C-alpha atoms as one frame of an Amber mdcrd trajectory, in Angstrom:
protein
  98.491 109.099 -18.967  99.668 105.868 -18.988  99.025 102.068 -19.791  99.984
  99.180 -17.522  99.708  95.513 -18.226 100.387  92.783 -15.335  98.731  89.465
 -14.430  96.772  88.936 -11.130  94.004  87.195  -9.286  90.889  88.936  -8.469
  90.264  89.029  -4.848  87.010  90.670  -4.411  84.421  93.330  -5.998  82.322
  96.052  -5.280  79.712  97.572  -7.036  80.016 101.207  -8.134  77.074 103.229
  -9.704  74.612 101.474 -11.620  76.896  99.339 -13.840  80.597  99.861 -12.821
  82.530  97.681 -10.342  85.615  98.228  -8.343  87.817  95.361  -8.823  90.567
  94.654  -6.209  93.266  92.426  -7.596  96.812  91.012  -6.560  99.329  91.282
  -9.124 102.683  89.771  -9.827 104.516  93.233 -10.374 102.594  96.342  -8.490
 100.950  94.196  -5.840  97.340  95.098  -4.764  95.926  96.831  -6.894  92.098
  98.740  -6.797  90.700  99.840 -10.036  87.240 100.744 -11.640  85.592  98.415
 -14.505  83.122 100.587 -16.177  80.168  98.814 -17.680  80.971  95.315 -16.464
  77.636  94.878 -14.475  75.821  95.164 -17.777  74.534  92.152 -19.560  76.589
  93.383 -22.881  79.929  93.643 -20.876  82.801  91.693 -23.166  85.043  91.292
 -20.148  82.884  91.565 -16.858  82.372  87.777 -16.585  86.513  87.372 -16.153
  87.007  90.006 -13.633  85.101  87.887 -10.919  86.926  86.687  -7.530  89.102
  83.516  -7.874  89.716  84.504 -11.261  93.480  84.593 -12.849  93.939  87.189
 -15.661  95.892  89.240 -17.856  94.708  92.708 -17.165  95.414  96.321 -18.513
  95.273  99.370 -16.761  94.770 102.985 -17.564  95.959 105.461 -15.046  96.430
 109.495 -14.897 100.000 110.157 -14.706 103.200 108.027 -14.732 102.298 105.683
 -11.800  99.638 103.382 -11.369  98.725 103.828  -8.121  98.020 107.663  -7.922
  95.589 110.292  -6.368  92.876 108.439  -8.050  91.955 104.703  -8.910  92.967
 103.575 -12.267  90.568 102.117 -14.945  90.722  98.550 -15.918  90.611  98.560
 -19.670  90.855  95.049 -20.711  90.896  91.389 -19.363  92.013  87.946 -20.530
  91.635  85.175 -18.753  94.642  83.098 -17.750  92.903  80.449 -15.470  89.266
  80.409 -14.343  89.626  78.877 -10.884  86.412  79.996  -9.959  84.686  77.032
 -11.842  86.212  74.828 -10.069  85.809  76.288  -6.636  82.193  77.865  -6.514
  80.359  74.785  -7.164  81.615  73.300  -3.838  80.744  74.829  -0.636  83.886
  73.238   1.194  86.166  74.775  -1.509  84.174  77.896  -1.859  84.487  78.872
   1.869  88.436  77.767   1.914  89.028  79.724  -1.424  87.034  82.797   0.496
  89.401  82.519   3.336  92.549  82.346   1.015  91.649  85.473  -1.206  90.904
  87.517   2.174  94.382  86.227   3.805  96.081  87.442   0.610  94.441  90.853
   1.101  95.377  91.149   4.666  98.938  90.394   4.174  99.236  92.851   1.014
  97.719  95.729   2.866  99.899  98.341   1.255  98.803  99.180  -2.567 101.377
  99.188  -5.367 103.975  97.366  -3.487 105.184  94.135  -5.186 104.575  90.922
  -3.474 105.229  88.331  -5.838 105.738  85.214  -3.260 102.423  86.194  -1.888
 100.651  86.152  -5.546 102.479  83.076  -6.682 101.236  81.324  -3.454  97.758
  82.032  -3.980  97.811  81.154  -7.517  99.357  77.752  -6.676  96.871  77.424
  -3.861  93.768  78.052  -6.132  95.165  76.327  -8.707  95.300  73.162  -6.344
  92.061  73.876  -4.896  89.966  73.990  -8.107  91.585  70.819  -8.928  90.329
  69.011  -6.010  93.824  67.348  -5.377  93.576  67.492  -1.187  90.919  68.205
   1.128  89.813  72.085   1.304  90.325  72.670   4.546  94.425  70.882   4.324
  94.985  73.300   1.464  93.830  76.209   3.350  96.162  75.573   6.569  98.714
  74.939   4.128  98.231  78.575   2.505  97.610  80.085   5.838 101.014  78.926
   7.241 102.891  79.225   3.894 101.756  82.716   3.976 102.776  83.357   7.428
 106.124  82.553   6.860 106.611  84.419   3.425 105.335  87.353   5.415 108.165
  86.590   8.143 106.142  84.991  10.623 107.067  81.298   9.895 106.102  79.088
  13.018 108.518  76.608  14.385 107.183  72.830  14.959 110.518  71.295  15.716
 113.247  73.263  17.630 112.177  75.883  20.432 110.915  79.201  18.807 112.774
  80.685  22.034 116.127  79.104  22.665 116.282  77.024  19.590 116.604  73.653
  21.788 116.404  70.621  19.423 112.841  69.208  19.040 110.672  67.602  19.423
 109.092  70.009  22.166 106.233  69.404  23.998 104.546  72.764  24.428 102.952
  75.406  21.588 102.643  79.304  22.252 101.110  81.532  19.722 103.062  84.322
  21.337 106.502  82.958  21.424 106.181  81.783  17.677 105.375  77.764  17.500
 106.804  74.907  20.104 108.402  75.856  22.906 110.973  73.537  25.297 110.017
  73.362  29.109 112.472  75.838  30.269 110.785  78.536  28.208 107.072  77.839
  28.460 105.357  80.997  28.851 101.550  81.411  30.558  99.243  80.424  27.842
 100.898  77.681  25.963  99.113  74.420  25.211 100.052  70.970  24.764  99.280
  69.563  21.046  99.373  66.006  20.162 102.353  65.566  18.365 100.234  64.349
  15.385  98.706  67.695  14.990 102.191  68.980  15.525 103.404  66.891  12.392
 100.771  67.385  10.469 100.912  71.484  10.573 104.803  70.575   9.839 103.945
  68.785   6.846 101.320  71.281   5.353 104.304  73.888   5.856 107.176  71.764
   3.823 104.599  70.228   1.138 104.553  66.927   2.606 101.132  65.972   1.524
 101.520  62.215   1.785 101.661  62.719   5.798  98.848  65.292   5.713  96.636
  63.660   3.581  96.984  60.482   5.721  96.207  62.698   9.033  93.128  61.774
  11.476  90.488  64.069  11.312  90.443  64.918  14.970  94.466  66.002  14.598
  93.087  67.881  11.410  90.719  69.938  13.590  93.477  70.429  16.312  95.682
  71.808  13.591  93.495  74.031  12.159  92.782  75.537  15.677  96.445  76.464
  16.111  96.616  77.944  12.534  93.835  80.086  13.332  94.914  81.190  16.671
  98.288  81.857  15.260  97.223  83.895  12.391  94.262  85.956  14.563  97.829
  86.696  16.864  99.300  88.077  13.557  96.927  89.957  12.042  95.476  91.141
  15.243  92.042  90.392  14.375  90.739  87.294  12.585  89.321  86.642   9.382
  85.907  87.130   8.713  85.388  84.029   6.212  86.990  81.734   8.442  84.029
  81.280  10.412  82.379  79.660   7.235  84.955  76.723   6.663  84.132  73.483
   7.322  86.379  71.508   9.396
């Protein structure tokens, strides 16, 4: 029997029995972890409110054996709030839907429990912090998070040089299957011709150029979001359920 302590972000919760919950947390040191939190649905629970989606928490786990991830689910025995991002997210529909899509994305990219995913964890914490503070439009924060999640998992799209032959850009065509923009010689069936403004926006979101992103017109933002959604769907092999509710 062992105790483990880590900090993480609550991705989702599921009811278990009459008073318990299964908590899914993306942790810094252990990746995605599912644990049982006993009694947290009771009104007298001391830490149930801390284990809600969007919460950044310091948690203690109790596991049978020397490993956190074993045959059974560990117990979440203690929780301390690091940052209650949910307070700045759940009261606004646009932020809430964008945040929900971010949580689902983080869970989908960490499909093996117990495997550290530090970059994805740090990206999620930073994204939720920015979203809760309202520093930029929620859909821009979401698209930036999706692009960077793809990048840290090895699927970074190209928005300048040809994704196939490396021909210096700007290049006119965009192919989800090819990995981003491609030149005329590498054009494949299914390629589209996005506006230069939409491509520049996505490049800005990936690199963190918020001045360019914030100044982009709404029609180019919608166009860029469509490309991001298609690219994400291709690499995840199925879409995110939460994306359909995101305001554009």
